[in-house]
C-alpha positions as CSV (number, residue, x, y, z in Angstrom):
1,M,95.6,125.1,157.0
2,K,99.1,125.8,158.1
3,T,101.8,123.6,159.3
4,D,104.5,124.7,161.7
5,I,107.7,123.4,160.1
6,P,110.9,125.2,160.7
7,L,112.6,125.7,157.3
8,Q,116.4,125.8,157.0
9,N,116.5,127.8,153.8
10,H,114.1,130.7,154.3
11,T,115.8,132.9,151.6
12,A,116.2,130.2,149.0
13,T,115.1,131.5,145.5
14,T,116.0,128.4,143.5
15,T,113.1,126.3,142.6
16,H,113.3,122.5,142.3
17,V,111.1,120.2,140.3
18,V,109.6,117.4,142.5
19,Y,107.4,114.4,141.9
20,L,105.5,113.1,144.9
21,A,103.4,110.0,145.4
22,L,100.3,110.0,147.6
23,G,98.5,107.0,148.9
24,S,95.7,106.2,151.4
25,N,93.9,103.0,152.4
26,L,92.1,104.0,155.6
27,G,89.0,106.0,156.2
28,N,87.8,108.5,153.6
29,R,90.6,107.9,151.2
30,H,89.6,110.5,148.6
31,R,89.3,113.1,151.4
32,Y,92.8,112.3,152.7
33,L,94.3,112.7,149.3
34,R,92.5,116.1,148.8
35,V,93.6,117.3,152.3
36,A,97.2,116.3,151.6
37,L,97.2,118.2,148.4
38,Q,95.9,121.3,150.2
39,Y,98.7,121.1,152.7
40,L,101.3,120.4,150.0
41,R,100.3,123.6,148.2
42,E,101.6,125.6,151.1
43,R,105.2,124.9,150.0
44,V,104.9,123.2,146.6
45,D,103.5,124.9,143.5
46,I,101.7,121.8,142.1
47,H,101.5,121.8,138.3
48,T,100.2,118.4,137.4
49,L,98.0,115.7,139.1
50,S,97.6,112.2,137.9
51,S,94.3,110.3,138.0
52,I,93.6,108.3,141.1
53,Y,94.3,104.6,140.9
54,E,92.9,101.9,143.2
55,T,95.5,99.4,143.9
56,E,96.1,96.2,145.8
57,P,98.4,96.4,148.8
58,V,102.1,95.3,148.5
59,G,104.0,93.5,151.2
60,Y,101.4,93.2,154.0
61,L,98.3,92.0,152.1
62,E,95.7,91.8,154.9
63,Q,94.6,95.4,154.5
64,P,92.1,97.5,152.5
65,L,92.8,98.6,148.9
66,F,94.8,101.8,148.4
67,L,94.1,104.9,146.4
68,N,97.3,106.2,144.8
69,M,98.2,109.2,142.8
70,V,101.2,111.3,141.8
71,C,101.7,115.0,141.5
72,S,104.5,117.2,140.1
73,G,105.4,120.7,141.1
74,Q,108.1,123.1,142.1
75,T,109.4,124.0,145.5
76,Q,112.1,126.1,147.1
77,L,112.5,123.5,149.9
78,S,115.7,121.5,150.2
79,P,115.3,117.7,150.0
80,Q,115.5,117.4,153.8
81,D,113.1,120.2,154.4
82,L,110.6,118.7,151.9
83,L,110.9,115.4,153.8
84,K,110.2,117.1,157.1
85,F,107.3,119.0,155.5
86,V,105.6,115.8,154.1
87,K,106.1,113.9,157.4
88,E,104.4,116.8,159.2
89,I,101.5,116.7,156.8
90,E,101.2,112.9,157.4
91,A,101.1,113.4,161.1
92,T,98.6,116.3,160.9
93,I,96.3,114.2,158.8
94,G,96.5,111.5,161.3
95,R,98.9,108.9,160.1
96,Q,99.8,106.6,162.9
97,P,103.1,104.6,163.1
98,S,102.5,101.0,162.0
99,L,104.3,98.1,160.4
100,R,106.2,98.6,157.2
101,N,103.8,98.6,154.2
102,G,100.9,98.6,156.7
103,P,97.6,100.5,156.5
104,R,97.7,104.3,156.6
105,S,95.4,107.3,156.3
106,I,98.0,109.1,154.1
107,D,101.5,108.4,152.8
108,I,103.5,110.9,150.9
109,D,106.7,109.8,149.2
110,I,109.3,111.9,147.4
111,L,109.8,110.1,144.2
112,M,112.2,112.5,142.4
113,Y,113.8,115.9,143.2
114,D,115.3,117.5,140.1
115,N,117.7,115.0,138.7
116,L,119.2,114.4,142.1
117,H,120.6,111.0,143.2
118,L,120.8,111.2,147.0
119,E,121.4,108.5,149.6
120,Q,121.1,109.5,153.3
121,A,120.1,107.5,156.3
122,D,116.5,108.9,156.3
123,L,116.1,109.9,152.6
124,I,116.9,108.3,149.3
125,I,116.1,110.0,146.0
126,P,114.9,108.8,143.6
127,H,112.6,106.7,145.8
128,P,114.5,103.4,146.2
129,R,111.5,101.1,145.3
130,M,109.9,103.4,142.7
131,T,110.9,101.3,139.7
132,E,109.5,98.1,141.3
133,R,106.0,99.5,141.9
134,A,103.5,99.7,139.2
135,F,101.1,101.6,141.5
136,V,103.7,104.4,141.5
137,L,104.9,104.2,138.0
138,A,101.5,104.0,136.3
139,P,100.3,107.5,137.7
140,L,103.8,108.9,137.2
141,A,103.9,107.7,133.6
142,E,100.5,109.3,133.1
143,I,101.9,112.8,133.9
144,A,105.5,112.4,132.9
145,P,106.1,109.5,130.5
146,N,109.4,110.9,129.2
147,L,110.8,111.8,132.6
148,L,114.2,110.0,132.9
149,D,115.0,107.9,136.0
150,P,118.5,109.2,137.0
151,I,119.6,105.8,138.1
152,S,118.7,103.6,135.1
153,G,118.5,106.4,132.4
154,Q,115.2,104.9,131.2
155,T,112.0,106.8,130.8
156,I,109.2,106.3,133.3
157,Q,107.1,105.0,130.4
158,A,109.7,102.3,129.6
159,L,110.0,101.4,133.2
160,V,106.2,101.0,133.7
161,E,106.0,98.8,130.7
162,T,108.3,96.2,132.3
163,L,105.9,95.7,135.3
164,P,102.7,93.7,135.5
165,Q,99.6,96.0,135.8
166,T,97.5,93.5,137.7
167,G,95.7,94.9,140.7
168,I,95.9,98.5,139.4
169,K,92.8,100.2,138.2
170,K,92.4,103.9,137.2
171,I,89.2,104.9,138.9
172,D,89.1,108.7,138.9
173,T,90.3,111.2,136.4
174,K,88.2,114.3,137.4
175,S,87.4,114.8,141.1
176,I,90.8,115.7,142.5
177,K,91.7,117.7,139.4
178,S,88.5,119.7,139.6
179,Q,88.9,120.6,143.3
180,Q,89.6,124.2,144.2
181,Y,92.3,124.6,146.8
């Protein structure tokens, strides 16, 4: 599966450590996560996958439960190119525009990019609501508990411990990790 995304830095040789959150609450949620990971591997060397967590929706509550996970890896893409790449993956998989925090076949968020603190109109890194969301921090703490949030200076483990864990259930530790891509 290939995506046609023009890249600005074709000759870049520097690799960047990235943490990405994936979520789905429509259709075959497991399949959408697997397909998103396949596409991501075209430009991201994925090193670690969290378990899958089933979580209650946040914001707009009248929608199905989500499956959420986090992956870490390395990429040569710039932050803007990575954003374009994940948005193209979302569109290819079938994400339709909807209301904020609404239902979606796939959602891919850039949580962290190296130790970068970036604020642009269309991209904020680290993800601006990451530290408020246990459904993001729980899988992130599973794979990178000692990772430091560049804004607060706290570890991901310390941040997740400050949030209630209600509505978050680890449901799958093997199927995604055992898939061959």
